[in-house]
C-alpha positions in Angstrom: 57.6 -60.2 -7.5 56.8 -57.2 -9.6 53.7 -55.1 -8.8 51.0 -55.5 -11.3 48.9 -52.5 -12.3 45.2 -52.9 -12.4 43.7 -52.3 -15.7 42.0 -48.9 -15.9 38.9 -48.6 -18.1 39.5 -46.6 -21.2 38.6 -42.9 -20.8 38.5 -43.2 -16.9 41.6 -41.8 -15.3 42.6 -41.1 -11.8 42.2 -37.4 -12.5 38.6 -37.9 -13.8 37.8 -39.9 -10.7 39.2 -37.2 -8.4 37.3 -34.5 -10.2 34.1 -36.5 -10.0 34.6 -37.1 -6.3 35.2 -33.4 -5.6 32.1 -32.4 -7.6 30.0 -35.0 -5.8 31.2 -33.8 -2.4 30.5 -30.2 -3.3 26.9 -31.2 -4.4 26.5 -33.1 -1.2 27.6 -30.3 1.0 25.5 -27.7 -0.9 22.4 -30.0 -0.7 22.8 -30.5 3.1 23.3 -26.9 4.0 20.7 -24.2 3.7 21.3 -20.6 3.7 20.3 -19.1 7.0 17.0 -17.3 6.9 17.3 -13.6 6.8 16.1 -12.5 10.3 14.7 -9.3 8.8 12.2 -11.4 6.8 10.9 -13.3 9.9 7.5 -11.9 10.9 6.7 -11.5 14.6 3.1 -11.8 15.7 3.0 -8.1 16.4 4.3 -7.3 12.9 1.7 -9.7 11.4 -1.1 -7.9 13.4 0.1 -4.5 12.3 0.4 -5.6 8.7 -3.2 -7.0 8.9 -4.3 -3.6 10.2 -2.6 -1.9 7.2 -4.5 -4.2 4.9 -7.7 -3.0 6.5 -6.6 0.7 6.1 -5.9 0.1 2.4 -9.3 -1.7 2.0 -11.0 1.3 3.5 -9.1 3.6 1.1 -10.2 1.5 -1.9 -13.8 1.7 -0.6 -13.3 5.5 -0.2 -12.4 5.8 -3.8 -15.5 4.0 -4.8 -17.7 6.1 -2.4 -16.2 9.4 -3.7 -16.7 8.3 -7.3 -20.3 7.4 -6.6 -20.9 10.8 -4.9 -19.3 12.8 -7.7 -19.1 11.1 -11.2 -16.7 13.8 -12.5 -14.3 12.9 -9.7 -14.6 9.2 -10.4 -13.4 9.9 -14.0 -10.6 12.1 -12.7 -9.2 9.6 -10.2 -9.6 6.3 -12.1 -5.8 5.8 -12.2 -5.4 6.6 -8.5 -8.2 4.2 -7.6 -6.6 1.4 -9.7 -3.2 2.2 -8.0 -4.9 1.9 -4.5 -6.3 -1.5 -5.5 -2.9 -2.7 -6.7 -1.3 -1.5 -3.5 -4.0 -3.5 -1.6 -3.2 -6.6 -3.6 0.5 -6.3 -2.8 -0.3 -5.7 0.9 -2.5 -8.8 1.0 0.3 -10.8 -0.6 2.8 -9.7 1.9 0.5 -10.2 4.9 0.8 -13.6 6.6 -2.5 -15.3 6.6 -4.3 -12.5 4.7 -7.1 -13.5 2.4 -7.8 -11.9 -0.9 -11.4 -11.2 0.0 -12.5 -7.7 1.0 -13.1 -7.4 4.7 -16.4 -6.2 6.2 -14.6 -3.1 7.6 -14.0 -1.7 4.1 -17.6 -1.9 3.2 -18.7 0.1 6.3 -16.7 3.2 5.4 -18.7 6.4 5.8 -20.4 7.8 2.7 -18.7 10.6 0.8 -20.4 14.0 0.6 -22.0 14.7 -2.7 -20.6 17.1 -5.2 -17.3 19.0 -5.0 -16.9 18.2 -1.3 -16.2 14.6 -2.3 -12.7 15.6 -3.5 -11.7 17.1 -0.2 -13.2 14.1 1.7 -11.3 11.7 -0.5 -8.1 13.7 -0.1 -8.3 13.4 3.7 -8.8 9.6 3.4 -5.7 9.4 1.2 -3.7 11.5 3.6 -4.9 9.4 6.6 -3.9 6.1 4.9 -0.5 7.5 3.9 0.1 8.5 7.5 -1.0 5.2 8.8 1.3 3.2 6.4 4.3 5.5 7.1 3.9 5.0 10.8 3.5 1.2 10.5 6.5 1.1 8.2 8.8 1.9 11.2 7.7 -1.3 13.0 8.2 -3.6 10.1 11.4 -4.9 8.6 12.8 -6.0 5.3 10.5 -6.1 2.3 7.4 -5.4 4.3 8.9 -2.1 5.6 9.9 -1.2 2.0 6.4 -2.0 0.8 4.6 0.1 3.4 7.0 3.0 2.8 6.5 2.8 -0.9 2.7 2.8 -0.6 2.9 5.7 1.8 5.0 7.7 -0.6 2.7 6.9 -3.5 -0.3 8.0 -1.5 1.4 11.2 -0.6 1.7 11.8 -4.3 -2.0 11.1 -4.8 -2.8 13.5 -1.9 -0.9 16.2 -3.9 -2.8 15.5 -7.1 -6.1 15.7 -5.3 -5.3 19.2 -4.0 
């Protein structure tokens, strides 16, 4: 008896079947495995609390820009870009903070009033320096992107402190 070959459909060779099987297996393996989560991006409850505290610090700073601007209209015009930057930084902090809402907290609205006239600039400068120091200190207890964000905000506020001098 002679072995009989099974008819192979036209255009479908053993090589094609082997390549398709290998590709299917690769997709199956890739679909069933997930890249391990970066441990630096996992937020501990302490880090979440500290980040929430930094959101409150930034909210107070945004309120301080508004208060200083109300106390000295010339200062308000001079620091418009810095006030906008502080708000953008606040938005980024809120986005990075687990469970943070986009609404302004009540602690930001209870910031002390700025002194009127030229003293408003010095008052605002001290608030900017305090916020920068707070963010820089908190940066050390965070990890990954959150640490980078806080460090970046602290550096930006240090620059603002210099322009307010």
